[in-house]
N, C-alpha and C positions, 0 to 999 in steps of 0.2 A: 765791831771790836768787842763790845760788851758781851755778845753771845759767845764769841770765841773764848774770852776769859772765863766765862761761866763753865763752858765745856772742859777747859783745861783744869779748872778747879775740881770738877767732877772726877776726872781721870786721876788727878793727884790724890784726892781723898780716897779713891778706891785702892790705889796702889799702896798707900800708907796704912790703910786700915784693914786691908784684906776683905773688903766688901762692906756694904752698909745695909741696914734694915730699911724697910719702906718708910719708917717714921723718922729717920735720922736726917734726911736732906729736905730742906725747904727753901724755896726761892724767897728772898726778902729784899724788896727794893732793888731787884735785878741781880743780887748776889747770892751766894750760898752761905747759909749759917748752919751750925751744928745744933740739932734739936735732940735733947737727951730724954725725951718722953719715953715712957715704958713701951717697948715693942708690943704691938697688937697684931691682929689679923693672922694668928697662927692656926686657928681651928675654925671650922664652920660653926655657926650659931647652934646652940643646944636645941635638939629636936628637929633641925632642918633635914629634909629628905635629900639624899644624894641625887644628882642629876641623872637622867636616863643614860644607861651605859656605864654608870659608875656606882651602881648599887653595891653597898657593902664596903666602899672605899672611903678614905679620909681625904682631907684637904692636902695632907702631905703626899698622898698618892698622886693627886692631880698635879702638884708642884713637880714631882719626879717625872711624870709624863711630859710636862711642858718644857722641861729642860732641853734646849737645843732646837725647839720648834720656831717656825716663822709665822707671824700673824700678818696677813694682808688686811689692813684696816682701811675700809672704804668710807670716806667721809667728805662732806662739803668742803671744798678747797678754796672758797672765795675770800678768805681772810689770811693775809700774810702773818698776822699776829698769832692766830690760832694754829696755823700750819707750823710755825716756828716752835711753838710750845710743844706740840705733839712730836715733831721730828727731832727736837732738841731734848727738852727735859724728860718727856715720857719715854722716848725711845732709848735714851741713855740709861735711865733708871731701870727699865725692865731688862735691858741687856746686862747691866752690872749685877742686878739682884737675882735674876732668874735665868740668865743665859737665853733670853728670848729675843729674836730679831723682829722689830716692829717695822713693817713696811707700809707707810701711809700712801694710799692711792686716792688722789683728789678727784672729786666729781663735781659737776656743776649743779646737779640735782639728784635726789634719791632714785628716781626712775632708772637711772643708769645702772645702779647695782641691782635694783629689783629685776630689771630685764635680763641682766647677766645670770642671776641665780635662777630665774624662771626658765631661761634658755637651756641652762644645764639640766634642770629638772625634766624639761620636755625631751631632752636628748638622752635621758636615762642615766645621767651622771649623778648618782645619788651619793657618791663618795668622791674624795679628791677635788672638791669644789675650789674655785679660785678666790672666793671671798670668805674670810674668816671672822670678821667683826665689822659691824656697820654702825654709824652714828645715825640715829633714827628717832622719829616720834610721829604722833598724830596719824594722819591718813595713810602714811607709808607703812607704819607698823600694822595697822588694821589690814591693809592690802596683803602684806606678807604673811600675817597670821592666817587669814582666810584662804590664802593660796598654799598653805602648808609648806611655807618656804623658810620657817624659823625653827631653831632648836629650842627646846624647853622641856620641862621646868628646871631652871638652873640658878637663877639670880639670887634666891634667898639662901642658897647654900654657900654663897661667898662669905668669908669671914667679915668683910667690911659691911655687909648688909645689916649687921647688928646695930649700926649707927644710922640706919635709915628708918624713918617713921612710916612704916607700911600702912598704918591706919589713916594717914593723910590721903584723902580722896584724890588730890592732885598728883600724888605719887603712885598710888595703887591703880589708878586709871589713867590711860594715855588718850587724851581727847575723848573721854567718856568710855573708852574700850578697856576692859580689865587687862592688866599686865600679866597676871597669873604666872609670874616667874620667867617669862619669855624675854625679858629685857632687864637691864640693870640701870638704875638712875645714874646720870652723868652730871647734870647741872640743872639749874632752874632759870627760867626766863620770864621777863615781863616787858611788854611793849612800852617804849618811851619815844617822845618826839625830841629831836635834836635841833638846836638853832644856834645861830651866831649872835650873841648879845650885842655885838658891835653894830650889827645891821638891823636887828629886831629888838628894840628896847623892852617891849612887853609882849610876849608871845600870846597868841589866841588860845585860850584854855578850854574852849568848848568847840564842838563841831560847827555850829552856826558861825561862831566867831572866826574859825579857820576858813570857812567858805567865804566869808566877807573879806578876809585878808587876802586870799588868793585872787579874788576879783579886783581888789584895789591895787595889787602888785603883780601885774601880768608877767609871766615868764619866770617868776621867782620860786615856783613850787612844782614838784612832780613826785611821782612814786613809781617804784619798779613794777613792771607788768606781771600780774599773776600768770602762772603759778609760782613765781618767785615768792618765797615764804614771807618776806618782809612786806612786799607789795600786797600780798594776799591778806595779811592781817590788817593792814591799813584799810583795805576795802571793807573788811568785816566791821571795823569800827564805824565807818560811814553807814554801813547797813544796820548795825545795832541801833544807831541814832535814828535812821530813817524808818525803822520798824517800830519805833516807839519803845525800844528796850530789847534786851536779849532774851527775856524770860519766855516769850512765845516760841523761841527757836531752840530751846533746850529739849533734851530727850531724843527719841528716834526721829529720823528724817520724815517730813511730811510734805509731799509735793504741793498739795493745795495751799498749805501755809506758806511755803517758800514762794510760790507764784504770787500770792497776795502781798507778802511783806517785802519782797525784793524789788517790786516795781518802783517804789519810791526811792530806793537806793540807786538804781540805774539812772533815774531821772536826775538825782543830785550829782552823780558822778559825770553825767553828760553836760550838766549845767556848768561845772567848773572846767571842763576839758579845754575850751578855747583859751582859758587864762593860764594854762599850765606851760611849763618849759616847752619851747618850740611849738607853742599854740596847741599842744596836745596831739600833734600829728604823729608823734612817736613817743614812746616811753622807754626809760632805762630798761635794758633787758634783764638786769639782775642787781643784786645788792652791791656788788663790786662797782658797777657803773654809777650807782647812786652815790656811793662814797666818793668817787672821783668828782662828780658834779659839785658836791658840797665842799670838798677839799679845795677845788679850783675856784670857788666863789661864784659858780654859775647859778646856783640856787641858794636860798637862805635857810632852807630846812632840810634835815635828814630825818631818819627814823630807824629804830633798831629794836630787836627782840631782847637784846642784852642791855640792861640799864647802865652797865659800867663800860660799854664799848666806846662811848664818846670820850670818856676819861682816858681809856687806853690809847685811843688815837691821838689825843692831845699829848699824852705822855711820850708817845713815839714820834711826835713832830708832824703828824699827818694833818691834824685839825688845829685851828688857831686856839690860842689860850683863852679866848673869849667864848668858846663853845660851852653851851649849857644844855640841860635837858628838862623836860616837864612831862607830866601826865595830865590827861584831860580831867576836868572836874568830875566828870561822870565815870571816871576810871579807865583802866586799860587792861587788855587781855594778858593773862599769865598762864604759864604751863611748865611742865618738866620735860627735859629731853633725856635720851637714853642711848645705850649701846645694846646691840643684839647680835646673835650668832646665827648665820644661815644653817639650815638643816644638814647640808652636805659638806660642811667644813671638816677637813681631816685634822685640824689643829684646834679642836674644841678645848682641850686642856689649857693650852697657851692663851687662847682667847679669853677663857674665864679668868686666868691669872692677870691678864692685862686689864680686864674689866674690874677686877678686885683692886688692882693698884690705883685705877682711876677713882675708886671710892675711898682710898686711904686719906686720912687727914692731911698728910704731907702733900699729896697731889691736889686735893681740894683747896688747900691753903695757897699752893703755888698758882693754881688756876685762877683764884680770886684776886690775885695781885693785879692792879690796873695795868702795870707795864708788861705783864705776861699774857693776860686775856681779860680778866675782870669779870669772869662768869660767876653767877651766884652759886654758892655752895649748896649741895643737895643733902648734906648730912644734917641731922637734927642736933643742934648744940646741947640740948638737954640730955642726950644719950651719950655724950662724950665725957671723958675724964675732965676734971676741973682745969688742968693746965691747958688742955686743948680748947676748952670753952673760952678761956682768956685769949688764946691766939686768934680764934675766929672773931671774937669781939673787937680785936685790935686791927682787923683788916682795914687798910686805908680806903677811904671812900673815893678819892679822886675828885678833881676840881669840878667835874660835870656830873657827878653821880648823886642821885637823890638819896635821902635817908631811908633806912630799912622800914621805918615807921610810915613814911609817906607812901612808899611803894606798897606796903602791905595793906594800907587803908584803901588803895585804889585798885585792888586786884579784881578782875572780871573773869568769869569762866570761859574756857574754850568750848566750842560746839563739837558734837560728834563728827567724825570724818566725812560722812556723806553730805553734811551741810557745807563743809569746806569745798568739796568737789563741785557741788552745785553752784556755789558763789563764784568759784574760779571759772567754771564753764559759762556761767551766766554773764560774767564780766566780759569774756571773749565775745560773746554773741551780742550783748546789748550795749556795750560801751566801745570796745576796740573796733568792732566791725560796723559801727553805725556812722 
């Protein structure tokens, strides 16, 4: 009912006001409020080069071309909360403001859309592609870049990119691979452990303590099978510890180093396997299944790449009010996620406009609300007007969300994509099949 009322309010506001700017509508506690901040995002940043095919054109030209286009947005569809935000708030806003139809296409994993674009390329379909925008990061971005499957350089021409700190290495590089304008930031992520404080009074805050807890509480812990992105990052935390730290794993992939450092990781994961849910005979196939297990009380721990996801699930009645999160004393892995445009999209203008809207303070504020998504904003508050800075500072934390300071102090770097692939394949061989 709440979502229906929100949509009705959107239509009423549009009908009464003759349309709204991207900075006027903000979700606040599940409802719509009027935001009278000065409209921004009208022109590209000074000195930014126009994207390929748009040389000599302005942002207004791109807006004109985007009018009436449809954007097929392929993205992970495993979260009802995220799906609702995209198909509700975002789709309604870009339709009202730019006459763009946003068609969300849910996928279980990025290889689904990678294979679709690759198949079109191999068939010679270099125009009229079926995918216009993708939610992407890490190894999937690297794969598509190296396969010449992405359109670029376009992201720094977006007016909203003026509020992105491109000097931040975690933004300018995606899992160690240069962005180079081929994708636009969407949000930030950091791994947290989730637990039910009614069942676990004091959670284990180190990897050795977690291993001990798992052994002492058989059946109460599990993780999704890699290459699920949440299960994969959990495995990397175990491997960081087993390798004696992440430092030797940074930089270009080294097979000899991987073989030497990963052996202790597989040993530790095999050591806890008999004590996992269902005695480790099976693993949750994805993040959605892991959520179900925790929500149903079958396990005492969950985990997420989004520090506010637990609060969002509490807010929406999915998780118990006693749900809390923590980071390991040694830190947790953090990164940035993005959107990108396939090389053969016929709706590049509309895709850029949608990406720009996703960078707007209005959308980033809405996305950060725990009841909407709770995703960490990617904009640098220092680059925003003072009124916007205050709004971002006032984002509610949520009952299960750690402070910005605690998260920032615990950030660990991501490895380059070949390391991730090696760990995921190694887990299949040395843990799942053993």
